[in-house]
RODRENDREN-409018 format. One line per 8 residues: number of its first residue (from 1); for each residue x, y, z of C-alpha. Coordinates in nm, 3 decimals, m for minus. Layout:
NUM	X/Y/Z ~ ...
//
This chain:
1	m2.746/m3.973/0.221 ~ m3.008/m4.065/m0.039 ~ m2.916/m4.203/m0.382 ~ m3.112/m3.920/m0.549 ~ m2.905/m3.655/m0.368 ~ m2.582/m3.833/m0.467 ~ m2.685/m3.854/m0.834 ~ m2.820/m3.501/m0.864
9	m2.550/m3.343/m0.651 ~ m2.810/m3.131/m0.468 ~ m2.902/m3.135/m0.100 ~ m3.208/m3.016/0.086 ~ m3.026/m2.982/0.418 ~ m2.678/m2.994/0.564 ~ m2.756/m3.329/0.731 ~ m2.785/m3.492/0.386
17	m2.418/m3.429/0.314 ~ m2.313/m3.650/0.605 ~ m2.143/m3.630/0.943 ~ m1.803/m3.779/0.867 ~ m1.496/m3.548/0.881 ~ m1.475/m3.549/0.500 ~ m1.847/m3.466/0.469 ~ m1.807/m3.180/0.718
25	m1.532/m3.022/0.514 ~ m1.737/m3.068/0.197 ~ m2.042/m2.906/0.357 ~ m1.852/m2.597/0.470 ~ m1.670/m2.570/0.138 ~ m2.014/m2.546/m0.028 ~ m2.134/m2.292/0.231 ~ m1.830/m2.073/0.173
33	m1.868/m2.099/m0.205 ~ m2.229/m1.976/m0.183 ~ m2.124/m1.693/0.046 ~ m1.852/m1.595/m0.201 ~ m2.099/m1.597/m0.490 ~ m2.356/m1.385/m0.309 ~ m2.110/m1.098/m0.237 ~ m1.886/m1.140/m0.544
41	m2.000/m0.822/m0.720 ~ m1.985/m0.622/m0.400 ~ m1.624/m0.727/m0.344 ~ m1.524/m0.612/m0.690 ~ m1.681/m0.274/m0.629 ~ m1.525/m0.245/m0.284 ~ m1.179/m0.323/m0.419 ~ m1.213/m0.059/m0.691
49	m1.337/0.198/m0.437 ~ m1.040/0.136/m0.207 ~ m0.798/0.181/m0.497 ~ m0.973/0.506/m0.583 ~ m0.951/0.622/m0.221 ~ m0.579/0.551/m0.212 ~ m0.527/0.721/m0.548 ~ m0.324/0.428/m0.683
57	m0.522/0.416/m1.009 ~ m0.648/0.772/m1.012 ~ m0.678/0.927/m1.357 ~ m0.465/1.226/m1.442 ~ m0.627/1.564/m1.373 ~ m0.903/1.406/m1.159 ~ m1.058/1.526/m0.837 ~ m1.043/1.270/m0.552
65	m1.375/1.365/m0.390 ~ m1.394/1.015/m0.237 ~ m1.094/1.073/m0.015 ~ m1.215/1.421/0.083 ~ m1.568/1.307/0.171 ~ m1.449/0.998/0.357 ~ m1.205/1.188/0.579 ~ m1.468/1.452/0.658
73	m1.739/1.197/0.744 ~ m1.501/0.982/0.955 ~ m1.456/1.273/1.194 ~ m1.829/1.350/1.194 ~ m1.929/0.991/1.275 ~ m1.656/0.892/1.522 ~ m1.375/1.099/1.661 ~ m1.336/1.029/2.036
81	m1.282/0.719/2.246 ~ m1.619/0.650/2.414 ~ m1.655/0.632/2.789 ~ m1.823/0.307/2.907 ~ m2.133/0.351/3.121 ~ m2.240/0.035/3.301 ~ m2.546/0.073/3.516 ~ m2.847/m0.115/3.644
89	m3.142/m0.091/3.409 ~ m3.374/m0.007/3.704 ~ m3.243/0.205/3.988 ~ m3.357/m0.028/4.268 ~ m3.195/m0.039/4.609 ~ m2.936/m0.299/4.519 ~ m2.589/m0.234/4.668 ~ m2.445/m0.553/4.520
97	m2.569/m0.468/4.171 ~ m2.427/m0.119/4.206 ~ m2.084/m0.258/4.297 ~ m2.093/m0.506/4.012 ~ m2.179/m0.226/3.768 ~ m1.887/m0.019/3.892 ~ m1.649/m0.314/3.861 ~ m1.758/m0.391/3.505
105	m1.739/m0.026/3.409 ~ m1.379/m0.002/3.534 ~ m1.286/m0.326/3.357 ~ m1.434/m0.206/3.028 ~ m1.261/0.130/3.059 ~ m0.927/m0.041/3.125 ~ m0.967/m0.285/2.835 ~ m1.064/m0.008/2.591
113	m0.768/0.209/2.686 ~ m0.492/m0.052/2.710 ~ m0.577/m0.254/2.399 ~ m0.626/0.044/2.161 ~ m1.002/0.016/2.117 ~ m1.005/0.362/1.954 ~ m0.791/0.261/1.656 ~ m0.998/m0.053/1.599
121	m1.324/0.139/1.580 ~ m1.172/0.393/1.345 ~ m1.077/0.111/1.108 ~ m1.433/m0.022/1.127 ~ m1.578/0.320/1.043 ~ m1.335/0.353/0.748 ~ m1.440/0.014/0.612 ~ m1.806/0.107/0.652
129	m1.765/0.438/0.467 ~ m1.561/0.284/0.183 ~ m1.695/m0.070/0.147 ~ m2.032/m0.039/0.315 ~ m1.965/m0.266/0.615 ~ m1.732/m0.240/0.916 ~ m1.669/m0.515/1.167 ~ m1.456/m0.614/1.465
137	m1.460/m0.925/1.682 ~ m1.399/m0.972/2.054 ~ m1.140/m1.224/2.168 ~ m1.066/m1.375/2.506 ~ m0.688/m1.426/2.539 ~ m0.566/m1.612/2.850 ~ m0.196/m1.598/2.927 ~ m0.088/m1.943/3.041
145	0.248/m2.007/3.199 ~ 0.401/m2.333/3.311 ~ 0.488/m2.417/3.672 ~ 0.782/m2.637/3.756 ~ 0.701/m2.880/4.033 ~ 0.908/m2.894/4.350 ~ 1.069/m3.238/4.329 ~ 1.199/m3.204/4.683
153	0.839/m3.238/4.800 ~ 0.809/m3.571/4.619 ~ 0.548/m3.461/4.362 ~ 0.459/m3.726/4.101 ~ 0.611/m3.687/3.749 ~ 0.273/m3.615/3.581 ~ 0.252/m3.287/3.777 ~ 0.586/m3.154/3.662
161	0.435/m2.966/3.366 ~ 0.153/m2.798/3.555 ~ 0.015/m2.478/3.405 ~ m0.161/m2.184/3.560 ~ m0.350/m1.880/3.440 ~ m0.112/m1.583/3.469 ~ m0.335/m1.313/3.320 ~ m0.639/m1.260/3.100
169	m0.723/m1.014/2.826 ~ m1.039/m0.929/2.634 ~ m0.944/m0.766/2.305 ~ m1.122/m0.614/2.014 ~ m0.975/m0.714/1.676 ~ m1.059/m0.547/1.345 ~ m1.182/m0.784/1.074 ~ m1.074/m0.674/0.728
177	m1.365/m0.627/0.491 ~ m1.272/m0.915/0.259 ~ m1.189/m1.163/0.540 ~ m1.546/m1.210/0.659 ~ m1.819/m1.445/0.536 ~ m2.169/m1.514/0.670 ~ m2.454/m1.752/0.614 ~ m2.766/m1.674/0.410
185	m3.031/m1.441/0.543 ~ m3.210/m1.113/0.478 ~ m3.169/m0.983/0.835 ~ m2.895/m1.035/1.090 ~ m3.119/m1.244/1.317 ~ m3.148/m1.507/1.043 ~ m2.773/m1.565/1.017 ~ m2.672/m1.912/1.146
193	m2.296/m1.899/1.087 ~ m2.013/m1.653/1.038 ~ m1.655/m1.715/0.924 ~ m1.322/m1.533/0.949 ~ m1.029/m1.592/0.714 ~ m0.678/m1.651/0.842 ~ m0.349/m1.715/0.665 ~ m0.116/m1.946/0.856
201	0.250/m2.006/0.788 ~ 0.397/m2.347/0.853 ~ 0.525/m2.262/1.203 ~ 0.211/m2.075/1.307 ~ m0.011/m2.358/1.178 ~ 0.182/m2.622/1.371 ~ 0.162/m2.416/1.687 ~ m0.213/m2.371/1.645
209	m0.325/m2.711/1.508 ~ m0.043/m2.951/1.591 ~ 0.115/m3.220/1.378 ~ m0.172/m3.232/1.128 ~ m0.039/m2.907/0.981 ~ 0.301/m3.058/0.902 ~ 0.181/m3.257/0.603 ~ m0.056/m2.995/0.455
217	0.060/m2.827/0.134 ~ 0.080/m2.449/0.158 ~ m0.060/m2.281/m0.149 ~ m0.047/m1.902/m0.118 ~ 0.238/m1.653/m0.166 ~ 0.150/m1.285/m0.142 ~ 0.460/m1.123/m0.294 ~ 0.527/m1.160/m0.666
225	0.902/m1.139/m0.615 ~ 0.891/m1.433/m0.372 ~ 0.703/m1.639/m0.635 ~ 0.994/m1.596/m0.873 ~ 1.245/m1.723/m0.615 ~ 1.357/m2.083/m0.585 ~ 1.129/m2.340/m0.424 ~ 1.308/m2.342/m0.088
233	1.274/m1.966/m0.044 ~ 0.920/m1.966/m0.179 ~ 0.808/m2.234/0.066 ~ 0.942/m2.025/0.353 ~ 0.694/m1.747/0.278 ~ 0.393/m1.958/0.176 ~ 0.073/m1.960/0.378 ~ m0.248/m2.163/0.390
241	m0.594/m2.008/0.387 ~ m0.791/m2.130/0.688 ~ m1.151/m2.039/0.770 ~ m1.262/m2.006/1.132 ~ m1.634/m2.091/1.122 ~ m1.871/m2.019/1.412 ~ m2.176/m2.244/1.369 ~ m2.464/m2.134/1.588
249	m2.674/m2.446/1.527 ~ m2.414/m2.687/1.660 ~ m2.254/m2.428/1.893 ~ m1.909/m2.527/1.768 ~ m1.615/m2.348/1.614 ~ m1.450/m2.522/1.319 ~ m1.124/m2.446/1.144 ~ m1.148/m2.552/0.779
257	m0.879/m2.545/0.511 ~ m1.063/m2.583/0.182 ~ m0.761/m2.746/0.021 ~ m0.747/m3.006/0.301 ~ m1.045/m3.225/0.219 ~ m0.998/m3.508/0.470 ~ m1.104/m3.342/0.797 ~ m1.137/m3.009/0.981
265	m0.811/m2.884/1.124 ~ m0.977/m2.833/1.461 ~ m1.323/m2.840/1.616 ~ m1.395/m2.688/1.957 ~ m1.709/m2.633/2.161 ~ m1.845/m2.284/2.224 ~ m1.537/m2.109/2.372 ~ m1.700/m1.787/2.498
273	m2.054/m1.874/2.600 ~ m2.196/m1.546/2.472 ~ m2.572/m1.491/2.461 ~ m2.577/m1.458/2.081 ~ m2.294/m1.716/2.036 ~ m2.114/m1.505/1.773 ~ m1.805/m1.311/1.886 ~ m1.923/m1.008/1.688
281	m2.210/m0.761/1.712 ~ m2.437/m0.684/1.421 ~ m2.198/m0.522/1.171 ~ m2.185/m0.147/1.112 ~ m2.361/m0.083/0.780 ~ m2.323/0.262/0.619 ~ m2.638/0.213/0.406 ~ m2.934/0.035/0.558
289	m3.129/m0.224/0.360 ~ m3.412/m0.421/0.517 ~ m3.420/m0.685/0.241 ~ m3.055/m0.776/0.198 ~ m2.731/m0.804/0.397 ~ m2.500/m0.748/0.099 ~ m2.339/m0.410/0.178 ~ m2.394/m0.105/m0.042
297	m2.084/0.120/m0.064 ~ m2.169/0.480/0.002 ~ m1.965/0.588/m0.301 ~ m2.202/0.397/m0.531 ~ m2.476/0.651/m0.439 ~ m2.284/0.940/m0.593 ~ m2.051/0.761/m0.836 ~ m2.204/0.925/m1.146
305	m2.163/1.273/m0.995 ~ m1.803/1.190/m0.902 ~ m1.731/1.082/m1.259 ~ m1.879/1.406/m1.388 ~ m1.666/1.600/m1.138 ~ m1.359/1.421/m1.274 ~ m1.452/1.505/m1.635 ~ m1.504/1.873/m1.555
313	m1.180/1.891/m1.355 ~ m0.991/1.724/m1.640 ~ m1.123/1.980/m1.888 ~ m1.028/2.268/m1.658 ~ m0.673/2.135/m1.622 ~ m0.633/2.076/m1.996 ~ m0.754/2.425/m2.082 ~ m0.529/2.570/m1.811
321	m0.232/2.397/m1.970 ~ m0.333/2.561/m2.299 ~ m0.332/2.912/m2.150 ~ 0.019/3.003/m2.254 ~ 0.155/3.329/m2.394 ~ 0.237/3.231/m2.752 ~ 0.255/3.427/m3.074 ~ 0.461/3.529/m3.378
329	0.675/3.835/m3.446 ~ 0.833/4.015/m3.740 ~ 1.162/3.843/m3.816 ~ 1.310/4.171/m3.932 ~ 1.328/4.281/m3.566 ~ 1.565/4.021/m3.419 ~ 1.557/4.197/m3.081 ~ 1.201/4.070/m3.007
337	1.317/3.714/m2.945 ~ 1.580/3.836/m2.697 ~ 1.320/4.061/m2.537 ~ 1.091/3.765/m2.454 ~ 1.379/3.588/m2.279 ~ 1.506/3.893/m2.092 ~ 1.489/3.914/m1.714 ~ 1.370/4.187/m1.481
345	1.514/4.537/m1.536 ~ 1.706/4.416/m1.843 ~ 1.716/4.638/m2.153 ~ 1.771/4.508/m2.506 ~ 1.954/4.741/m2.752 ~ 1.771/4.804/m3.084 ~ 1.960/4.819/m3.415 ~ 1.695/5.004/m3.622
353	1.497/5.234/m3.395 ~ 1.377/5.462/m3.673 ~ 1.209/5.178/m3.866 ~ 1.032/5.062/m3.551 ~ 0.899/5.415/m3.483 ~ 0.778/5.465/m3.841 ~ 0.591/5.129/m3.839 ~ 0.386/5.227/m3.531
361	0.585/5.085/m3.240 ~ 0.687/4.745/m3.107 ~ 0.332/4.616/m3.064 ~ 0.279/4.634/m3.440 ~ 0.542/4.361/m3.490 ~ 0.406/4.106/m3.239 ~ 0.085/3.902/m3.277 ~ m0.024/3.694/m2.971
369	m0.254/3.394/m2.988 ~ m0.599/3.483/m2.839 ~ m0.679/3.310/m2.506 ~ m0.981/3.508/m2.392 ~ m1.228/3.242/m2.513 ~ m1.046/2.961/m2.330 ~ m1.040/3.171/m2.012 ~ m1.418/3.220/m2.032
377	m1.470/2.847/m2.075 ~ m1.257/2.778/m1.766 ~ m1.476/3.014/m1.563 ~ m1.790/2.833/m1.676 ~ m1.636/2.494/m1.602 ~ m1.539/2.618/m1.256 ~ m1.900/2.703/m1.183 ~ m2.006/2.362/m1.312
385	m1.751/2.190/m1.086 ~ m1.885/2.369/m0.780 ~ m2.237/2.263/m0.877 ~ m2.120/1.898/m0.901 ~ m1.964/1.919/m0.557 ~ m2.283/2.066/m0.408 ~ m2.487/1.779/m0.551 ~ m2.246/1.529/m0.395
393	m2.265/1.713/m0.062 ~ m2.645/1.696/m0.079 ~ m2.632/1.321/m0.139 ~ m2.383/1.250/0.142 ~ m2.546/1.494/0.385 ~ m2.252/1.731/0.432 ~ m2.321/2.102/0.448 ~ m2.102/2.405/0.391
401	m2.061/2.463/0.768 ~ m1.901/2.117/0.800 ~ m1.647/2.230/0.538 ~ m1.569/2.552/0.732 ~ m1.721/2.753/0.447 ~ m1.963/2.965/0.646 ~ m2.028/3.328/0.575 ~ m1.841/3.544/0.832
409	m2.120/3.800/0.814 ~ m2.392/3.553/0.922 ~ m2.538/3.568/1.266 ~ m2.468/3.303/1.526 ~ m2.828/3.180/1.504 ~ m2.805/3.134/1.128 ~ m2.485/2.935/1.155 ~ m2.634/2.721/1.433
417	m2.937/2.637/1.220 ~ m2.716/2.548/0.923 ~ m2.507/2.321/1.145 ~ m2.813/2.150/1.285 ~ m2.972/2.075/0.947 ~ m2.640/1.999/0.782 ~ m2.590/1.702/1.016 ~ m2.945/1.564/1.009
425	m2.864/1.286/0.761 ~ m2.542/1.201/0.941 ~ m2.722/1.158/1.273 ~ m2.863/0.824/1.161 ~ m2.515/0.698/1.080 ~ m2.383/0.837/1.409 ~ m2.657/0.655/1.597 ~ m2.569/0.331/1.415
433	m2.203/0.376/1.510 ~ m2.302/0.432/1.870 ~ m2.513/0.116/1.869 ~ m2.228/m0.079/1.719 ~ m1.975/0.042/1.977 ~ m2.222/m0.024/2.260 ~ m2.275/m0.385/2.143 ~ m1.897/m0.450/2.134
441	m1.861/m0.315/2.489 ~ m2.145/m0.544/2.601 ~ m1.966/m0.844/2.455 ~ m1.645/m0.748/2.632 ~ m1.827/m0.702/2.962 ~ m1.997/m1.040/2.931 ~ m1.662/m1.211/2.872 ~ m1.514/m1.033/3.172
449	m1.807/m1.130/3.392 ~ m1.802/m1.498/3.293 ~ m1.439/m1.574/3.220 ~ m1.213/m1.353/3.429 ~ m1.072/m1.458/3.762 ~ m1.104/m1.231/4.069 ~ m0.728/m1.171/4.072 ~ m0.736/m1.038/3.714
457	m1.026/m0.808/3.796 ~ m0.834/m0.679/4.100 ~ m0.541/m0.582/3.875 ~ m0.767/m0.415/3.619 ~ m0.985/m0.216/3.857 ~ m0.775/m0.154/4.168 ~ m1.075/m0.257/4.380 ~ m1.064/m0.497/4.671
465	m1.240/m0.820/4.574 ~ m1.391/m1.066/4.817 ~ m1.239/m1.407/4.748 ~ m1.320/m1.612/5.059 ~ m1.660/m1.745/5.146 ~ m1.658/m1.556/5.475 ~ m1.596/m1.227/5.298 ~ m1.879/m1.296/5.052
473	m2.118/m1.378/5.337 ~ m2.017/m1.058/5.512 ~ m2.100/m0.850/5.205 ~ m2.435/m1.029/5.170 ~ m2.520/m0.961/5.534 ~ m2.432/m0.594/5.492 ~ m2.650/m0.574/5.181 ~ m2.942/m0.737/5.364
481	m2.899/m0.505/5.659 ~ m2.898/m0.206/5.428 ~ m3.216/m0.322/5.255 ~ m3.390/m0.371/5.592 ~ m3.282/m0.023/5.696 ~ m3.428/0.121/5.374 ~ m3.759/m0.061/5.436 ~ m3.777/0.072/5.790
489	m3.715/0.426/5.673 ~ m3.998/0.396/5.419 ~ m4.234/0.259/5.681 ~ m4.149/0.542/5.918 ~ m4.210/0.799/5.648 ~ m4.546/0.645/5.564 ~ m4.668/0.618/5.929 ~ m4.944/0.865/6.034
497	m4.833/1.163/6.239
//
C-alpha cells in the first residue's frame, strides 16, 4: 500500500488495502458501509411503509389503502404455483436431450412442491410491492451421515469416521428486504458482489465456523426485556451479525463479522459453480429504473394521494361522531327527559296535559340542534374520498372490474374490454414476476444437473437411471441407431419416384 493512500485514508482499488486477513476484513467493512449509505434513505422509507401496512402506527380514523392495494395486487401478480417446463431450445432429433429435459423437469417440479416454493415467491412479491425489491436465493443442502467402519474386517483407524452423502436438496430461501447488500452499479450486470446478513448464536456459530467463534464477543440482543435481564441470561440470547459475501471477482464466498477485525470467519471457493456465480437471480423490482438499482417503493408513487385520503376519511369520521340527536327542552315539562330515555312501546304519564295542549303540543317544548349542514358536508366528503381512491387506482393500474365493482347491466363484451385494459399496467409487473421465477428455476436446475448424484435423482423422479458404463453405452447406441433410422427415412422420402 502506498504512503499517500495510508495518509489520506483513500484507496483507488481494493488491492491497495492489502491482502492480509486484517486487510480483507477492513476492505469488506468499507464496502458494506458504502452499500449501507447508498440505500439508507430507502430503508427508512421501507420500514415506515411496512409499519403502515401492518397498521401498527396507523392514525385514528385513517383509511389503510396500502393494505387494500397490496393484497389486491399480490393476487393479480402471483397466485398459483408455476409448473416447470424444461425443453430443448431447438426441437432437433435428440432422444438423449429429450430424456434429460424430462428428468430436469421432474426434479424441478419435485423440489418446488416439497420445499414450499410457493410461499417463498409470495414473500418475494410482498417485499417487492411494499419495499420495491423482492429476492430469494437458491441453496444446495447435502445431507451427510457418518458410517461406522467394520472393525472385524480390519479397517484402519483413520477410516472409522467415514462419511457418505445420504441425500441432497436444492432449496429456495427468502431473503428479507433489509438483509441484503450489493456492490455499486447502475445495472445488475455491473454488480461484482452481493451479501446476505445472518445472526448467529454462540452454539450455531461454533457449529458453522468452529473454535474461532468461541472467543468472539456477541453484541446483539433483539428483545428489550432480555436486555434488562442479568448478564448470564442476556448472553444466552445474544447473537453476532455475520455477512455472507459472494465476491464474483475472486470467485470466493467470505463470512465477515464486522466486529471481528482480525480475519474472516470463513473463506470458501465457489461452492455452486453457477454460470453467473451469484446464488440469486436479478431481483424482482416493482418499479423499473434504468439508471439506479436503489429500489423505489410503489407506495411512494401515490403517497400524497393516500395522505389526502386519510385526511378526508378523518373528517368524515369526526363529523359522523358529531351527528348526534342533542337539544334542549322546557324544564316545566319534566316528562320530556323521561320520554327520551323510554324504550319501545313505553308510555310516559303527563301531569299537566292541558298546559301542553294550549302551548301547541309537545314539539313546541323541544329544540333540537341542527345537523343538516354537517350531513351535507359528509356527503361531499364521501364524493371526494371516492375521487381520491380512483386517482390511486389509476396510478397503481387497478380498475373497477378488479375490485368486483362492475355494472351488472353491462354486456359481457364491455366487461371483457374493461378487464383487458384494467390489467394493462399490471402486465409488465406480471411479466417481471414470471422472469424472476423462471430464473430461480433455472438456477435450481443447474444445481441439480451439476451437483446431484444419480441415486438422488432416482428418488426425486421415479425414473430408472443408467449408472454403469455398459448401460450408458447401450443408451448411446440406441440413440445413434435412432438417428440413423431418422436419416434413412428422410432419404427415402426425398428419393425420386
